C-alpha positions as CSV (number, residue, x, y, z in Angstrom):
1,M,30.0,-29.7,8.0
2,T,26.5,-31.3,8.5
3,G,25.0,-28.1,7.0
4,K,26.4,-28.9,3.6
5,R,24.0,-31.7,3.1
6,F,21.3,-29.1,2.6
7,S,23.2,-27.4,-0.2
8,T,24.9,-30.3,-2.0
9,H,23.1,-31.0,-5.3
10,L,20.3,-28.7,-4.1
11,D,21.1,-25.7,-6.4
12,Q,18.8,-23.1,-7.7
13,N,17.4,-23.9,-11.2
14,P,14.7,-22.5,-13.5
15,A,12.1,-24.8,-11.9
16,N,12.7,-23.7,-8.3
17,Y,13.9,-20.2,-8.5
18,V,12.4,-17.4,-10.5
19,P,13.3,-13.7,-10.0
20,L,10.5,-11.9,-8.3
21,S,8.7,-9.2,-10.3
22,P,5.2,-7.6,-9.9
23,V,4.8,-7.9,-13.7
24,S,3.8,-11.5,-13.0
25,F,0.7,-10.2,-11.1
26,L,-1.0,-9.0,-14.2
27,E,-0.4,-12.2,-16.2
28,R,-2.0,-14.2,-13.4
29,A,-5.0,-11.8,-13.1
30,A,-5.6,-12.0,-16.9
31,T,-5.6,-15.8,-16.7
32,I,-7.9,-16.0,-13.6
33,Y,-10.1,-13.0,-14.1
34,P,-10.0,-12.4,-17.9
35,E,-13.4,-10.7,-18.1
36,H,-13.3,-8.8,-14.8
37,T,-13.0,-5.0,-15.1
38,A,-9.4,-3.9,-14.7
39,W,-9.9,-0.2,-15.0
40,V,-12.5,2.5,-15.5
41,H,-11.9,5.9,-17.0
42,G,-14.9,8.1,-17.7
43,A,-17.1,6.0,-20.0
44,Q,-14.3,3.6,-20.8
45,R,-14.0,0.2,-19.2
46,T,-11.4,-2.5,-19.9
47,S,-11.1,-6.1,-18.8
48,Y,-8.0,-7.8,-17.4
49,K,-7.7,-9.7,-20.7
50,D,-7.5,-6.5,-22.7
51,F,-5.4,-4.7,-20.1
52,F,-2.8,-7.5,-20.3
53,R,-3.0,-7.4,-24.1
54,R,-2.4,-3.6,-24.3
55,C,0.6,-3.8,-21.9
56,R,2.2,-6.5,-24.1
57,Q,1.6,-4.3,-27.1
58,L,3.3,-1.4,-25.3
59,A,6.2,-3.5,-24.3
60,A,6.6,-4.9,-27.9
61,A,6.4,-1.4,-29.5
62,L,9.0,0.0,-27.1
63,S,11.2,-3.1,-27.8
64,A,10.9,-2.7,-31.5
65,R,12.0,0.9,-31.2
66,G,15.2,-0.2,-29.5
67,I,14.3,0.2,-25.8
68,A,16.1,-2.5,-23.8
69,Q,17.1,-3.4,-20.3
70,G,18.2,-0.4,-18.2
71,D,16.8,2.2,-20.6
72,V,14.6,4.9,-19.0
73,V,11.1,5.6,-20.1
74,S,9.8,8.8,-18.6
75,V,6.1,9.5,-18.3
76,M,4.3,12.7,-17.4
77,L,0.7,11.5,-17.0
78,P,-2.1,12.1,-14.6
79,N,-4.0,9.1,-13.1
80,V,-5.1,7.7,-16.5
81,P,-5.0,4.2,-18.0
82,P,-1.7,4.7,-19.9
83,M,0.0,5.3,-16.5
84,L,-1.2,1.9,-15.4
85,E,-0.1,0.3,-18.7
86,A,3.4,1.9,-18.3
87,H,3.8,0.2,-14.9
88,Y,3.7,-3.2,-16.6
89,G,4.7,-2.5,-20.3
90,V,7.9,-0.8,-19.4
91,P,9.3,-3.3,-16.9
92,M,8.2,-6.2,-19.1
93,I,11.3,-5.5,-21.2
94,G,13.6,-4.7,-18.3
95,A,13.4,-0.9,-18.9
96,V,13.0,1.5,-16.0
97,L,9.9,3.6,-15.5
98,H,10.4,7.2,-14.5
99,T,7.2,9.0,-13.4
100,I,7.3,12.8,-13.4
101,N,5.4,14.9,-11.0
102,T,2.8,16.7,-13.1
103,R,3.2,19.9,-11.1
104,L,6.9,20.5,-11.9
105,D,8.2,23.4,-14.0
106,A,10.3,23.1,-17.1
107,A,13.6,23.4,-15.3
108,L,13.0,20.7,-12.8
109,I,11.6,18.4,-15.5
110,A,14.7,19.1,-17.6
111,F,17.0,18.2,-14.7
112,Q,15.3,14.8,-14.3
113,L,15.3,14.0,-18.0
114,E,19.0,14.8,-18.3
115,H,20.0,13.0,-15.1
116,A,17.9,9.9,-16.0
117,A,19.2,10.0,-19.7
118,S,15.6,9.3,-20.8
119,K,15.2,7.4,-24.1
120,V,11.4,7.8,-24.4
121,I,9.0,10.4,-23.0
122,I,5.3,9.7,-22.9
123,V,3.4,12.9,-22.1
124,D,-0.3,13.8,-21.6
125,S,-1.5,16.7,-23.8
126,E,-2.2,18.8,-20.7
127,F,1.5,19.0,-20.0
128,A,2.8,19.2,-23.6
129,A,3.7,22.8,-23.4
130,V,5.8,22.5,-20.3
131,M,7.4,19.3,-21.6
132,R,8.4,21.1,-24.8
133,A,10.0,23.8,-22.8
134,A,11.9,21.2,-20.7
135,I,13.1,19.3,-23.8
136,D,14.5,22.6,-25.2
137,L,16.8,22.7,-22.1
138,V,18.3,19.2,-22.4
139,D,21.0,17.7,-24.6
140,I,19.3,14.3,-25.0
141,D,17.2,13.3,-27.9
142,P,14.4,11.0,-26.7
143,I,11.4,9.6,-28.6
144,I,8.4,11.7,-27.8
145,I,5.0,10.1,-27.4
146,Q,1.8,12.1,-26.7
147,Y,-1.4,10.8,-25.1
148,Q,-4.6,12.6,-25.9
149,D,-7.1,11.7,-23.2
150,S,-10.8,11.9,-24.2
151,E,-11.5,13.3,-20.7
152,F,-9.2,16.3,-21.4
153,R,-11.0,18.6,-23.9
154,E,-8.8,21.7,-23.9
155,E,-6.6,22.7,-26.7
156,A,-2.9,21.7,-26.5
157,P,0.1,21.6,-28.8
158,F,1.2,18.3,-30.3
159,I,4.9,18.0,-29.6
160,A,5.4,14.3,-30.3
161,E,6.6,11.9,-33.1
162,L,3.4,9.9,-32.7
163,S,0.4,9.4,-30.5
164,Y,0.2,7.0,-27.7
165,E,-2.5,4.9,-29.3
166,N,-0.5,4.6,-32.5
167,L,2.5,3.5,-30.5
168,V,0.4,0.7,-28.8
169,A,-1.0,-0.3,-32.2
170,E,2.5,-1.0,-33.4
171,G,3.0,-3.7,-30.8
172,N,2.3,-7.4,-31.1
173,P,-0.5,-8.4,-28.7
174,D,1.1,-11.9,-28.3
175,F,4.5,-10.5,-27.5
176,I,6.6,-12.8,-25.3
177,W,8.6,-10.5,-23.1
178,P,12.1,-11.5,-22.0
179,G,11.3,-11.4,-18.3
180,V,13.5,-10.2,-15.5
181,E,17.1,-11.5,-15.3
182,D,17.7,-10.4,-11.7
183,E,15.1,-9.3,-9.2
184,W,17.6,-6.7,-8.0
185,D,17.3,-5.0,-11.5
186,A,15.8,-1.5,-11.4
187,I,12.1,-1.3,-12.0
188,S,11.5,2.4,-11.5
189,L,13.1,5.8,-10.8
190,N,11.5,8.3,-8.5
191,Y,12.9,11.7,-7.7
192,T,12.8,13.3,-4.3
193,S,11.2,16.8,-4.1
194,G,14.6,18.5,-3.7
195,T,13.7,20.9,-0.8
196,A,17.5,21.4,-0.4
197,G,19.7,21.1,-3.4
198,D,19.0,19.1,-6.6
199,P,16.4,16.2,-6.4
200,K,17.9,12.8,-5.9
201,G,16.9,9.9,-8.2
202,V,15.6,7.0,-6.0
203,V,16.0,3.6,-7.7
204,Y,13.5,0.8,-6.9
205,H,14.0,-2.9,-7.7
206,H,11.6,-5.6,-8.9
207,R,12.0,-7.5,-5.6
208,G,10.9,-4.6,-3.5
209,A,7.9,-3.7,-5.7
210,Y,6.8,-7.4,-5.6
211,L,7.0,-7.6,-1.8
212,M,5.2,-4.2,-1.4
213,G,2.4,-5.7,-3.5
214,Y,1.8,-8.4,-0.9
215,S,2.4,-6.0,2.0
216,N,-0.4,-3.7,0.7
217,L,-2.8,-6.6,0.6
218,I,-2.4,-6.9,4.4
219,T,-2.1,-3.3,5.4
220,A,-5.0,-2.1,3.2
221,E,-7.1,-5.2,4.0
222,L,-7.7,-5.8,0.3
223,G,-10.2,-8.7,-0.3
224,K,-11.1,-10.2,-3.6
225,H,-12.0,-7.7,-6.3
226,P,-11.6,-4.4,-4.4
227,V,-12.5,-1.2,-6.2
228,Y,-9.7,1.4,-5.8
229,L,-10.2,5.1,-6.5
230,W,-7.0,6.9,-7.7
231,T,-6.9,10.1,-5.6
232,L,-3.2,9.4,-4.8
233,P,-0.9,10.5,-7.8
234,M,0.6,7.5,-9.5
235,F,3.7,9.5,-10.0
236,H,4.3,9.6,-6.3
237,C,6.3,6.5,-5.2
238,N,4.6,4.6,-8.1
239,G,1.3,5.1,-6.3
240,W,2.6,3.3,-3.2
241,S,2.9,0.2,-5.5
242,F,-0.9,-0.1,-5.8
243,P,-0.8,-0.2,-9.7
244,W,0.9,-3.6,-9.2
245,T,-0.9,-4.6,-6.0
246,L,-4.5,-4.6,-7.4
247,S,-3.7,-7.3,-10.0
248,L,-3.0,-9.7,-7.2
249,V,-6.7,-9.8,-6.2
250,G,-8.3,-8.7,-9.5
251,G,-9.1,-5.2,-8.2
252,T,-10.6,-2.5,-10.3
253,H,-8.7,0.8,-10.8
254,I,-11.0,3.9,-11.0
255,C,-8.9,6.5,-12.8
256,L,-9.4,10.2,-12.0
257,R,-7.6,13.0,-13.8
258,Q,-8.3,15.5,-11.1
259,V,-9.1,15.4,-7.4
260,R,-12.4,17.1,-7.1
261,A,-15.0,16.4,-4.4
262,A,-18.0,16.0,-6.7
263,Q,-16.2,13.4,-8.9
264,I,-14.9,11.5,-5.9
265,F,-18.3,11.2,-4.3
266,E,-19.9,10.3,-7.6
267,A,-17.3,7.6,-8.3
268,I,-17.6,6.2,-4.8
269,E,-21.4,5.8,-5.3
270,T,-21.5,4.6,-8.9
271,E,-18.5,2.3,-8.9
272,Q,-18.9,1.0,-5.4
273,V,-15.4,2.2,-4.3
274,T,-13.9,0.3,-1.4
275,H,-10.5,1.9,-1.0
276,L,-8.6,5.1,-1.7
277,C,-5.4,6.7,-0.6
278,G,-4.2,10.3,-0.3
279,A,-2.7,13.2,1.6
280,P,-4.7,15.0,4.2
281,I,-5.6,17.7,1.6
282,V,-7.9,15.1,-0.1
283,M,-9.8,14.8,3.2
284,S,-10.1,18.6,3.4
285,I,-11.5,18.7,-0.1
286,L,-14.1,16.1,0.8
287,L,-15.1,17.8,4.0
288,A,-15.3,21.2,2.3
289,A,-17.6,19.9,-0.5
290,K,-20.9,21.6,-1.0
291,E,-23.9,19.6,0.3
292,V,-25.2,19.1,-3.2
293,E,-21.9,17.3,-4.1
294,K,-21.8,15.0,-1.1
295,R,-23.3,11.5,-1.4
296,P,-24.1,9.2,1.5
297,L,-21.8,6.2,1.6
298,E,-23.7,2.9,1.4
299,R,-20.8,1.1,3.0
300,E,-17.6,1.9,4.9
301,V,-14.8,3.2,2.6
302,H,-11.2,2.6,3.7
303,F,-9.1,5.8,3.4
304,I,-5.3,5.5,3.9
305,T,-3.5,8.7,4.5
306,S,0.1,9.7,4.9
307,A,2.1,12.8,5.7
308,A,1.3,14.7,8.9
309,P,-1.6,13.2,10.8
310,P,-4.8,15.1,10.2
311,P,-6.3,17.3,12.9
312,E,-8.9,15.8,15.2
313,D,-11.8,17.6,13.6
314,V,-10.8,16.3,10.2
315,M,-10.6,12.7,11.5
316,T,-14.0,12.9,13.2
317,G,-15.5,14.6,10.1
318,M,-14.3,11.9,7.8
319,Q,-15.5,9.2,10.1
320,A,-18.9,10.9,10.2
321,L,-19.0,10.8,6.4
322,G,-18.5,7.0,6.5
323,F,-14.7,6.7,5.9
324,R,-12.4,4.5,8.0
325,L,-9.0,6.1,8.3
326,T,-5.6,4.5,8.5
327,H,-2.5,6.6,9.0
328,V,0.8,5.5,7.4
329,Y,4.3,6.9,7.2
330,G,7.3,6.4,4.9
331,L,9.6,8.1,2.5
332,T,10.3,7.9,-1.3
333,E,13.3,5.8,-0.3
334,T,11.1,3.1,1.3
335,Y,8.7,2.7,-1.6
336,G,6.3,5.1,0.2
337,P,4.5,3.9,3.3
338,S,6.4,1.4,5.4
339,V,5.0,2.2,8.9
340,I,1.3,1.9,9.7
341,N,-0.8,3.0,12.6
342,E,-2.5,-0.4,12.9
343,W,-5.6,-0.1,15.0
344,N,-5.4,-1.7,18.4
345,E,-8.7,-3.1,19.7
346,S,-7.9,-1.8,23.2
347,W,-8.4,1.7,21.8
348,D,-12.1,1.0,21.2
349,S,-13.0,1.9,24.7
350,L,-11.2,5.3,24.6
351,T,-12.9,8.7,24.1
352,S,-12.8,10.2,20.6
353,E,-10.1,12.7,21.9
354,E,-8.0,9.8,23.3
355,Q,-8.4,7.9,20.0
356,A,-7.3,10.9,18.0
357,V,-4.1,11.0,20.1
358,M,-3.4,7.3,19.4
359,M,-4.1,7.8,15.7
360,K,-1.5,10.5,15.5
361,R,1.2,8.0,16.1
362,Q,3.0,6.7,13.0
363,G,2.9,3.1,14.3
364,I,4.6,-0.2,13.5
365,R,6.5,-1.6,10.5
366,Y,4.8,-3.0,7.4
367,P,4.9,-6.8,7.0
368,A,7.4,-6.6,4.2
369,L,9.8,-4.4,6.2
370,E,12.4,-6.5,8.1
371,G,13.6,-3.8,10.5
372,L,12.2,-0.6,12.0
373,S,14.0,1.1,14.9
374,V,14.5,4.4,16.6
375,M,18.2,4.8,17.5
376,L,20.7,7.3,18.6
377,P,22.9,7.7,15.5
378,H,26.1,8.2,17.4
379,T,25.8,4.9,19.3
380,M,23.4,3.0,17.1
381,Q,21.5,1.9,20.2
382,P,17.7,1.9,20.4
383,V,16.1,4.6,22.5
384,P,14.0,3.4,25.5
385,A,10.3,2.9,24.8
386,D,9.3,5.7,27.1
387,G,7.5,8.0,24.7
388,E,9.9,10.7,25.6
389,T,13.5,10.0,24.4
390,P,14.0,11.0,20.7
391,G,16.1,9.2,18.2
392,E,16.4,8.8,14.5
393,V,14.0,6.5,12.6
394,M,15.9,3.8,10.7
395,F,14.8,1.2,8.3
396,R,16.1,-2.2,7.1
397,G,14.7,-4.6,4.6
398,N,13.8,-5.6,1.1
399,T,11.6,-2.7,0.5
400,L,14.4,-0.1,0.6
401,M,15.7,1.6,-2.5
402,K,18.8,0.3,-4.3
403,G,20.2,3.8,-3.8
404,Y,20.4,7.2,-5.4
405,L,21.2,7.2,-9.1
406,K,24.7,8.5,-9.9
407,N,25.1,9.8,-6.4
408,E,27.4,7.5,-4.5
409,G,28.1,10.0,-1.7
410,A,24.4,10.4,-0.8
411,T,23.8,6.7,-1.1
412,H,26.7,6.0,1.3
413,Q,25.4,8.7,3.7
414,A,21.9,7.1,3.7
415,F,23.1,3.6,4.2
416,Y,25.6,3.0,6.9
417,D,25.9,0.7,9.9
418,G,23.5,-1.6,8.2
419,W,20.5,0.7,8.3
420,F,18.8,3.4,6.2
421,H,18.9,6.7,8.1
422,S,15.7,8.6,7.5
423,G,16.7,11.9,9.1
424,D,13.4,11.8,11.0
425,L,13.3,12.0,14.8
426,A,10.8,10.0,16.8
427,V,10.0,8.5,20.1
428,V,8.9,5.0,20.9
429,H,5.9,4.4,23.2
430,P,5.7,1.5,25.6
431,D,3.4,-0.3,23.2
432,G,6.1,-0.2,20.5
433,Y,4.4,2.4,18.4
434,L,6.7,5.1,17.2
435,E,5.6,8.8,16.9
436,L,7.5,11.3,14.8
437,R,8.8,14.4,16.6
438,D,10.6,16.2,13.8
439,R,13.2,16.2,11.1
440,S,16.7,16.0,12.7
441,K,17.6,19.3,11.1
442,E,14.4,21.0,12.3
443,I,14.8,20.5,16.0
444,I,15.1,24.0,17.7
445,I,17.6,24.2,20.5
446,S,16.6,27.0,22.8
447,G,18.7,27.6,26.0
448,G,19.8,24.0,25.8
449,E,16.3,22.6,25.5
450,N,15.1,20.7,22.4
451,I,11.9,22.0,21.0
452,S,10.0,20.0,18.4
453,S,8.7,22.2,15.6
454,T,6.0,19.6,14.9
455,E,4.7,19.9,18.5
456,V,4.4,23.6,18.1
457,E,2.7,23.2,14.7
458,D,0.3,20.7,16.2
459,A,-0.7,23.3,18.8
460,L,-1.3,26.0,16.2
461,Y,-3.3,23.6,14.0
462,K,-5.8,23.2,16.8
463,H,-6.7,26.8,16.5
464,P,-9.9,27.2,14.4
465,A,-8.4,30.1,12.4
466,V,-5.2,28.3,11.3
467,E,-5.3,26.6,7.9
468,E,-1.6,25.8,7.7
469,A,1.4,26.4,10.0
470,A,5.2,25.9,9.8
471,V,7.6,26.5,12.6
472,V,11.4,27.1,12.2
473,S,14.2,28.5,14.3
474,M,15.1,32.1,14.5
475,P,18.3,33.5,16.1
476,D,18.0,34.8,19.6
477,A,20.8,36.7,21.5
478,K,19.9,35.2,24.8
479,W,18.6,31.7,24.1
480,G,20.5,30.9,20.9
481,E,17.4,30.0,19.0
482,R,13.6,30.5,19.5
483,P,10.6,29.2,17.5
484,C,9.3,31.4,14.8
485,A,5.8,30.4,13.3
486,F,4.6,31.1,9.8
487,V,0.8,30.8,9.6
488,E,-1.7,30.8,6.8
489,L,-5.3,31.6,8.1
490,T,-8.4,29.8,7.1
491,E,-10.6,31.7,4.7
492,G,-13.2,33.7,6.6
493,H,-11.3,33.5,9.9
494,D,-9.1,36.0,11.6
495,A,-6.5,36.0,14.3
496,S,-3.7,38.3,15.5
497,E,-0.2,37.5,16.6
498,D,-1.2,38.1,20.2
499,N,-4.2,35.7,19.9
500,L,-2.1,32.8,18.6
501,I,0.8,33.4,21.1
502,T,-1.8,33.3,23.9
503,W,-3.3,30.2,22.4
504,C,0.1,28.5,22.3
505,R,0.8,29.5,26.0
506,D,-2.4,27.6,26.9
507,H,-1.3,24.5,25.0
508,L,2.5,24.3,25.3
509,A,5.2,24.7,27.9
510,H,6.1,28.4,27.8
511,Y,9.6,27.9,26.5
512,K,8.1,26.3,23.4
513,V,5.8,29.2,22.5
514,P,6.8,31.0,19.3
515,E,8.7,34.3,19.6
516,R,7.0,35.5,16.5
517,I,3.9,34.7,14.4
518,I,4.2,35.8,10.8
519,F,1.1,35.6,8.6
520,G,1.0,34.9,4.8
521,E,0.9,32.2,2.2
522,L,3.4,29.4,2.8
523,P,5.9,28.6,0.1
524,K,5.7,25.0,-1.2
525,T,7.4,22.5,-3.5
526,P,5.5,21.1,-6.5
527,T,4.7,18.1,-4.3
528,G,3.0,20.3,-1.7
529,K,5.7,20.2,0.9
530,I,6.4,23.5,2.8
531,K,9.8,25.0,1.9
532,K,11.1,25.4,5.4
533,Y,14.5,26.4,4.1
534,V,12.9,29.5,2.6
535,L,11.1,30.2,5.9
536,R,14.4,29.8,7.8
537,K,15.9,32.6,5.7
538,R,13.0,34.8,6.4
539,A,13.2,34.1,10.1
540,R,16.9,35.0,10.2
541,S,16.0,38.4,8.7
542,Q,13.4,39.2,11.3
């Protein structure tokens, strides 16, 4: 009964409770840093005052055309200023931002547009032809807006009702947007890559995006006025929420249409870049750059990378160039990275090889994540922190998706027993850092022994001739299953099946050595993930 005194006449009201939304970050930045550069794109530079004005104009123009709360605005744009404006202008009116992977074909685009029931499509001229083909496949009738970037100088068809700049010009720069009614309202829609079956529409909420903004400040160590280079696609998990994050500290976005080594090094030098994010392929591009393209770094640049941890030679090569690497892990359903390999000072005394081993671990939870555990799904009990016992990685917290759009079954399957089930297998080390072992469906069971496909892949990646590797199971009359490796060789290098099998025998327990090594280009999704289900079919036919 005594607890009631802290709730009696102490209700929420407009003065003490406002729904959280990252849209508020931009209004604050425009007030505090009105003349500071918000974004740079080629020769264009825009202040926070003008960035805020244009976002209000976009919101006003969409509202005037009937777009309201819950309506979906789909955008197919590279890392250009309108993509940043969409991250604010669309949610300002309660609409939902749907960012489309620019590498998708017409059929996959059409599926997303139809499933999302898109009311507006904003498309860059570079992707106008494939968008027109996609629209021909759907039964919806969205408003089409086309953006012509001054940095894109190739000919392209005009498929829209009006240009993006004309749309923005329609809007009132003093527009007072309605705000968010509920922080649980949807802010964006991101589709999974659909490596098995149709892609699933992952719905983010304003609260999660807001908290990810503050979380990024800590994990990326963002000080006042950082300069962030866009090598990570903004269509991927809303650019890990960095379009919203940078407004918190008056950061400058350096837009980049294409990830090219020369442009990256030039931007780092001329714009004094402090941070960038990206997959390991970005590091490979930088390391493979011609000497005339490379520029010496005047200061340390923080590079945050996800996906599989880069090989040791890549890590040491990036450090030699002047980059400080941080490895993160997450899923589309967790707003992107939610686990970070936070550097432990005790690792400073280790050898470079020992440090590389530590950096391959995925790490500990993000500040905004309430729970991260590795558990046995049938008992929901945590695995021992012995670095050996595998379990499923599970998440809990405010930076988890609302669920999958129009897919109750998949949502229920992902959320049960109070946790989000990732499907990823990991071990927990004595220091509490987790390390991924595999996807649960990709464990190979050979003669009753579990073989991690990622462990076999790691061994293959250490061979100088191996550019990419993927390991799947193949049927075996005696053992039930055996590992089968698909390998793409590095240009200019050569290796035989016997060479690589011998190599694996030197680096793995013998029962983990692949039964077969098959050479050739690896099939991939538009997001660059290897299609292991295709490789499994090939392995079964061997």
